[in-house]
DOSELO-515281 format. One record per residue (C-alpha): residue in one letter; residue number from 0; x, y negated, z negated. Coordinates in Angstrom, 3 decimals. Example, Ala and Ser with C-alpha at 12.3 -4.5 7.8 and 13.67 -1.06 7.14 Angstrom:
<rs>
+----+-----+----------+----------+----------+
| aa |   i |       c1 |       c2 |       c3 |
+----+-----+----------+----------+----------+
|  a |   0 |   12.300 |    4.500 |   -7.800 |
|  s |   1 |   13.670 |    1.060 |   -7.140 |
+----+-----+----------+----------+----------+
</rs>
This chain:
<rs>
+----+-----+----------+----------+----------+
| aa |   i |       c1 |       c2 |       c3 |
+----+-----+----------+----------+----------+
|  m |   0 |    7.004 |  -11.746 |   17.877 |
|  y |   1 |    4.355 |  -10.853 |   20.387 |
|  n |   2 |    6.734 |   -8.748 |   22.556 |
|  r |   3 |    8.316 |   -7.178 |   19.391 |
|  l |   4 |    5.034 |   -6.083 |   18.106 |
|  k |   5 |    3.782 |   -4.858 |   21.421 |
|  e |   6 |    6.932 |   -2.802 |   21.966 |
|  g |   7 |    7.016 |   -1.584 |   18.413 |
|  f |   8 |    3.445 |   -0.323 |   18.315 |
|  s |   9 |    4.108 |    1.393 |   21.582 |
|  l |  10 |    7.036 |    3.186 |   20.244 |
|  l |  11 |    4.860 |    4.293 |   17.132 |
|  g |  12 |    2.241 |    5.612 |   19.637 |
|  l |  13 |   -0.354 |    3.230 |   18.219 |
|  s |  14 |   -2.753 |    1.447 |   20.294 |
|  v |  15 |   -3.515 |   -2.273 |   19.429 |
|  n |  16 |   -5.458 |   -5.015 |   21.194 |
|  e |  17 |   -4.573 |   -8.648 |   21.858 |
|  e |  18 |   -6.728 |   -9.844 |   18.970 |
|  q |  19 |   -4.934 |   -7.601 |   16.464 |
|  i |  20 |   -1.496 |   -8.799 |   17.602 |
|  d |  21 |   -2.709 |  -12.442 |   17.306 |
|  q |  22 |   -3.958 |  -11.923 |   13.880 |
|  l |  23 |   -0.635 |  -10.285 |   12.888 |
|  i |  24 |    1.276 |  -13.284 |   14.359 |
|  q |  25 |   -1.043 |  -15.784 |   12.533 |
|  y |  26 |   -0.539 |  -13.674 |    9.252 |
|  a |  27 |    3.470 |  -13.957 |    9.720 |
|  n |  28 |    3.214 |  -17.621 |   10.307 |
|  l |  29 |    0.973 |  -18.046 |    7.104 |
|  l |  30 |    3.315 |  -15.841 |    5.179 |
|  l |  31 |    6.421 |  -18.000 |    6.315 |
|  e |  32 |    4.633 |  -21.102 |    5.576 |
|  q |  33 |    3.515 |  -20.131 |    2.043 |
|  n |  34 |    6.874 |  -18.476 |    1.184 |
|  e |  35 |    8.407 |  -22.046 |    0.958 |
|  h |  36 |    6.132 |  -22.605 |   -2.153 |
|  m |  37 |    5.772 |  -19.152 |   -3.482 |
|  n |  38 |    8.031 |  -16.177 |   -3.610 |
|  l |  39 |    6.209 |  -13.761 |   -1.377 |
|  t |  40 |    9.057 |  -12.074 |    0.678 |
|  a |  41 |   12.892 |  -12.020 |    0.835 |
|  i |  42 |   12.528 |  -11.404 |    4.647 |
|  t |  43 |   12.269 |  -14.738 |    6.438 |
|  d |  44 |   13.353 |  -13.664 |   10.005 |
|  p |  45 |   10.042 |  -13.320 |   12.058 |
|  l |  46 |   11.371 |  -10.380 |   13.867 |
|  k |  47 |   12.242 |   -8.566 |   10.615 |
|  i |  48 |    8.887 |   -9.372 |    9.359 |
|  c |  49 |    7.415 |   -7.547 |   12.293 |
|  d |  50 |    9.789 |   -4.650 |   11.815 |
|  l |  51 |    9.949 |   -4.185 |    8.064 |
|  h |  52 |    6.475 |   -5.319 |    6.951 |
|  f |  53 |    4.171 |   -4.872 |    9.865 |
|  l |  54 |    5.477 |   -1.812 |   11.601 |
|  d |  55 |    6.226 |   -0.120 |    8.259 |
|  s |  56 |    2.737 |   -0.624 |    7.135 |
|  a |  57 |    1.388 |    0.440 |   10.478 |
|  c |  58 |    3.280 |    3.852 |   10.207 |
|  l |  59 |    0.739 |    5.010 |    7.667 |
|  l |  60 |   -1.734 |    5.340 |   10.481 |
|  n |  61 |    0.328 |    8.285 |   11.813 |
|  y |  62 |    0.049 |   10.309 |    8.754 |
|  h |  63 |   -3.507 |    9.702 |    7.431 |
|  t |  64 |   -7.037 |    8.884 |    8.629 |
|  f |  65 |   -8.221 |    5.465 |    7.467 |
|  a |  66 |  -11.294 |    4.915 |    9.563 |
|  h |  67 |  -14.277 |    4.233 |    7.317 |
|  q |  68 |  -12.327 |    4.817 |    4.036 |
|  s |  69 |  -12.368 |    2.856 |    0.883 |
|  v |  70 |   -8.773 |    1.766 |    0.251 |
|  i |  71 |   -7.084 |    0.047 |   -2.752 |
|  d |  72 |   -3.656 |   -1.489 |   -2.248 |
|  v |  73 |   -2.153 |   -1.355 |   -5.826 |
|  g |  74 |    0.386 |   -4.259 |   -6.500 |
|  t |  75 |   -0.350 |   -5.611 |   -3.124 |
|  g |  76 |    2.083 |   -8.519 |   -3.339 |
|  a |  77 |    2.032 |  -10.324 |   -0.028 |
|  g |  78 |   -0.645 |   -7.960 |    1.271 |
|  f |  79 |    1.426 |   -4.952 |    2.516 |
|  p |  80 |    0.362 |   -2.462 |    3.526 |
|  g |  81 |   -3.412 |   -3.408 |    2.861 |
|  i |  82 |   -3.890 |   -6.353 |    5.160 |
|  v |  83 |   -1.941 |   -4.800 |    8.118 |
|  l |  84 |   -3.956 |   -1.660 |    7.756 |
|  r |  85 |   -7.267 |   -3.638 |    7.614 |
|  i |  86 |   -6.321 |   -5.639 |   10.812 |
|  l |  87 |   -5.393 |   -2.492 |   12.729 |
|  e |  88 |   -8.453 |   -0.339 |   11.390 |
|  p |  89 |  -11.292 |   -2.734 |   10.868 |
|  t |  90 |  -13.633 |   -0.197 |    9.475 |
|  i |  91 |  -11.464 |   -0.038 |    6.188 |
|  q |  92 |  -13.195 |   -1.216 |    2.982 |
|  l |  93 |  -10.187 |   -2.799 |    1.528 |
|  t |  94 |   -9.357 |   -3.819 |   -2.135 |
|  l |  95 |   -6.281 |   -5.765 |   -2.959 |
|  l |  96 |   -5.077 |   -5.591 |   -6.625 |
|  d |  97 |   -2.388 |   -7.791 |   -8.007 |
|  s |  98 |   -1.362 |   -9.181 |  -11.514 |
|  l |  99 |   -0.642 |  -12.649 |  -10.106 |
|  k | 100 |   -3.772 |  -14.727 |   -9.529 |
|  k | 101 |   -2.297 |  -17.312 |   -7.185 |
|  r | 102 |   -1.013 |  -14.488 |   -4.906 |
|  l | 103 |   -4.588 |  -13.234 |   -4.759 |
|  d | 104 |   -5.939 |  -16.669 |   -3.991 |
|  w | 105 |   -3.481 |  -16.985 |   -1.203 |
|  l | 106 |   -4.402 |  -13.558 |    0.137 |
|  e | 107 |   -8.108 |  -14.538 |   -0.017 |
|  s | 108 |   -7.251 |  -17.627 |    2.185 |
|  v | 109 |   -5.500 |  -15.471 |    4.655 |
|  c | 110 |   -8.264 |  -13.163 |    4.902 |
|  d | 111 |  -10.582 |  -16.033 |    5.388 |
|  k | 112 |   -8.374 |  -17.601 |    8.250 |
|  l | 113 |   -7.995 |  -14.094 |    9.933 |
|  n | 114 |  -11.824 |  -13.536 |    9.586 |
|  l | 115 |  -11.149 |  -10.187 |    7.827 |
|  k | 116 |  -14.388 |   -8.942 |    6.152 |
|  n | 117 |  -15.049 |   -6.212 |    3.595 |
|  v | 118 |  -12.013 |   -7.251 |    1.441 |
|  q | 119 |  -12.290 |   -7.334 |   -2.267 |
|  f | 120 |   -9.717 |   -8.892 |   -4.636 |
|  i | 121 |   -9.016 |   -7.611 |   -8.205 |
|  h | 122 |   -6.860 |   -9.669 |  -10.546 |
|  g | 123 |   -5.209 |   -7.619 |  -13.263 |
|  r | 124 |   -2.617 |   -5.094 |  -14.366 |
|  a | 125 |   -2.847 |   -1.774 |  -12.496 |
|  e | 126 |   -2.748 |    0.343 |  -15.699 |
|  e | 127 |   -5.597 |   -1.642 |  -17.294 |
|  c | 128 |   -7.949 |   -2.154 |  -14.389 |
|  s | 129 |   -8.294 |    1.582 |  -13.797 |
|  l | 130 |   -9.740 |    2.027 |  -17.164 |
|  s | 131 |  -12.804 |    0.264 |  -15.902 |
|  n | 132 |  -15.650 |    2.488 |  -14.436 |
|  d | 133 |  -15.959 |   -0.174 |  -11.688 |
|  y | 134 |  -12.649 |    0.812 |  -10.214 |
|  r | 135 |  -11.795 |    4.307 |  -11.664 |
|  e | 136 |  -11.880 |    7.029 |   -9.170 |
|  q | 137 |  -13.788 |    4.807 |   -6.803 |
|  y | 138 |  -11.587 |    5.065 |   -3.675 |
|  d | 139 |  -10.729 |    7.454 |   -0.962 |
|  i | 140 |   -7.156 |    6.227 |   -0.688 |
|  a | 141 |   -4.729 |    4.241 |   -2.953 |
|  t | 142 |   -1.596 |    2.861 |   -1.333 |
|  a | 143 |    1.604 |    1.419 |   -3.065 |
|  r | 144 |    4.681 |   -0.012 |   -1.377 |
|  a | 145 |    6.938 |   -0.654 |   -4.367 |
|  v | 146 |   10.302 |   -0.159 |   -5.882 |
|  a | 147 |    9.065 |    1.730 |   -8.968 |
|  s | 148 |    9.824 |    5.402 |   -9.436 |
|  l | 149 |    7.342 |    8.016 |   -8.242 |
|  p | 150 |    6.105 |    9.043 |  -11.740 |
|  i | 151 |    5.369 |    5.480 |  -12.674 |
|  l | 152 |    3.629 |    4.767 |   -9.350 |
|  t | 153 |    1.523 |    7.905 |   -9.681 |
|  e | 154 |    0.324 |    7.082 |  -13.047 |
|  l | 155 |   -0.534 |    3.420 |  -11.952 |
|  c | 156 |   -2.293 |    4.541 |   -8.749 |
|  l | 157 |   -3.829 |    8.012 |   -8.980 |
|  p | 158 |   -6.447 |    7.070 |  -11.543 |
|  y | 159 |   -8.148 |    5.012 |   -8.826 |
|  v | 160 |   -8.544 |    7.756 |   -6.365 |
|  k | 161 |  -11.644 |    9.967 |   -6.154 |
|  p | 162 |  -11.223 |   13.759 |   -6.307 |
|  n | 163 |  -10.476 |   14.948 |   -2.821 |
|  g | 164 |   -8.823 |   11.506 |   -2.058 |
|  n | 165 |   -5.271 |   10.658 |   -1.599 |
|  f | 166 |   -2.501 |    8.505 |   -2.897 |
|  l | 167 |    0.088 |    7.347 |   -0.500 |
|  a | 168 |    3.413 |    6.126 |   -1.938 |
|  m | 169 |    5.816 |    4.309 |    0.538 |
|  k | 170 |    9.369 |    4.550 |   -0.341 |
|  t | 171 |   12.524 |    3.401 |    1.328 |
|  q | 172 |   14.439 |    6.326 |   -0.022 |
|  q | 173 |   13.519 |    9.316 |   -2.288 |
|  n | 174 |   15.645 |   11.957 |   -3.999 |
|  v | 175 |   14.812 |   15.473 |   -4.775 |
|  e | 176 |   15.327 |   14.790 |   -8.593 |
|  e | 177 |   12.790 |   12.059 |   -8.679 |
|  l | 178 |   10.240 |   14.099 |   -6.709 |
|  n | 179 |   10.796 |   17.053 |   -9.177 |
|  t | 180 |   10.457 |   14.857 |  -12.182 |
|  s | 181 |    7.151 |   13.600 |  -10.858 |
|  l | 182 |    5.413 |   16.821 |  -10.638 |
|  p | 183 |    4.397 |   17.075 |  -14.239 |
|  i | 184 |    2.569 |   13.826 |  -14.255 |
|  v | 185 |    1.119 |   14.425 |  -10.807 |
|  k | 186 |   -0.449 |   17.600 |  -12.062 |
|  t | 187 |   -1.604 |   16.193 |  -15.221 |
|  l | 188 |   -3.353 |   13.279 |  -13.456 |
|  g | 189 |   -5.238 |   15.590 |  -11.166 |
|  g | 190 |   -2.929 |   15.623 |   -8.153 |
|  d | 191 |   -1.594 |   18.451 |   -5.977 |
|  t | 192 |    2.177 |   18.890 |   -5.010 |
|  p | 193 |    3.173 |   15.810 |   -2.939 |
|  n | 194 |    3.610 |   16.132 |    0.680 |
|  q | 195 |    6.693 |   14.390 |    2.103 |
|  f | 196 |    7.108 |   12.789 |    5.530 |
|  d | 197 |   10.279 |   11.219 |    6.656 |
|  y | 198 |   10.350 |    8.665 |    9.456 |
|  t | 199 |   12.377 |    5.755 |   11.024 |
|  l | 200 |   11.110 |    2.458 |   12.078 |
|  p | 201 |   11.480 |    1.127 |   15.625 |
|  f | 202 |   14.550 |   -1.068 |   15.820 |
|  e | 203 |   15.644 |    0.008 |   12.372 |
|  k | 204 |   17.993 |    2.896 |   11.291 |
|  e | 205 |   17.309 |    3.230 |    7.633 |
|  a | 206 |   15.176 |    6.270 |    6.902 |
|  r | 207 |   11.709 |    5.893 |    5.206 |
|  r | 208 |    9.711 |    8.366 |    3.321 |
|  l | 209 |    5.872 |    8.601 |    2.677 |
|  l | 210 |    4.620 |   10.821 |   -0.025 |
|  i | 211 |    0.967 |   11.829 |    0.124 |
|  i | 212 |   -0.584 |   13.224 |   -3.196 |
|  h | 213 |   -3.908 |   14.772 |   -2.590 |
|  k | 214 |   -6.139 |   14.677 |   -5.776 |
|  i | 215 |   -7.820 |   17.840 |   -6.692 |
|  a | 216 |   -9.307 |   17.141 |  -10.206 |
|  n | 217 |  -10.436 |   14.171 |  -12.244 |
|  t | 218 |   -7.760 |   12.261 |  -14.173 |
|  p | 219 |   -8.027 |   12.741 |  -17.967 |
|  k | 220 |   -9.584 |    9.808 |  -19.717 |
|  n | 221 |   -6.472 |    9.056 |  -21.788 |
|  y | 222 |   -4.666 |    8.122 |  -18.563 |
|  p | 223 |   -3.123 |    5.860 |  -17.598 |
|  r | 224 |   -1.217 |    5.029 |  -20.733 |
|  k | 225 |   -0.092 |    1.514 |  -21.936 |
|  w | 226 |    2.560 |    0.087 |  -19.906 |
|  s | 227 |    5.163 |    0.396 |  -22.766 |
|  k | 228 |    4.435 |    4.194 |  -22.709 |
|  i | 229 |    4.548 |    4.612 |  -18.938 |
|  k | 230 |    7.965 |    2.947 |  -18.850 |
|  q | 231 |    9.256 |    5.569 |  -21.308 |
|  g | 232 |    8.566 |    8.355 |  -18.970 |
|  f | 233 |    6.355 |   11.361 |  -19.176 |
|  f | 234 |    7.453 |   14.240 |  -21.463 |
+----+-----+----------+----------+----------+
</rs>
């Protein structure tokens, strides 16, 4: 894993130190160990974890500045991209949000073992927690790495972002139709037209897409809607 990460970061043009690589290797080992007891990832090949989890998460650093930013990782799951970003950019003030308490408990233990400070954990549903003044429009950056459509991800994530902040949506693939159908909800929630960046990972051929939505206005108080409404779409 060491050589894979070293070469991968070099190909991405990212500078990392030995401590950061050691933390990522430890993270991978903790992930594989816990995955035997909890469904955290379908990827169990250590090299694929490096490629598809770690290097993919790290790619965000090539498209946005994270230094000294408050970041919320919505639906963090096994901690991607949040924990990887926190390892590589120690000045991030990170919040991990997930609906499953036992996942968050494990992530907290991971952060303790990796000695990662300035990490907060929120247990709850994304569409409900953003209604609280404690979290609503409190973050410079929101990230999401999920299979949900862009309109759904936008409604779940953009309410957490401060005006002049950004929502970064990581997609394995994206079509023009989905991007176009997201524009009404993006505008309604205070976002600007998404910027689109396509890239490929070292050692992988499948194209990836990052969508960055800059927030230019406050999100109306009646958003996000209840999950049953969000699933029905935006009309």
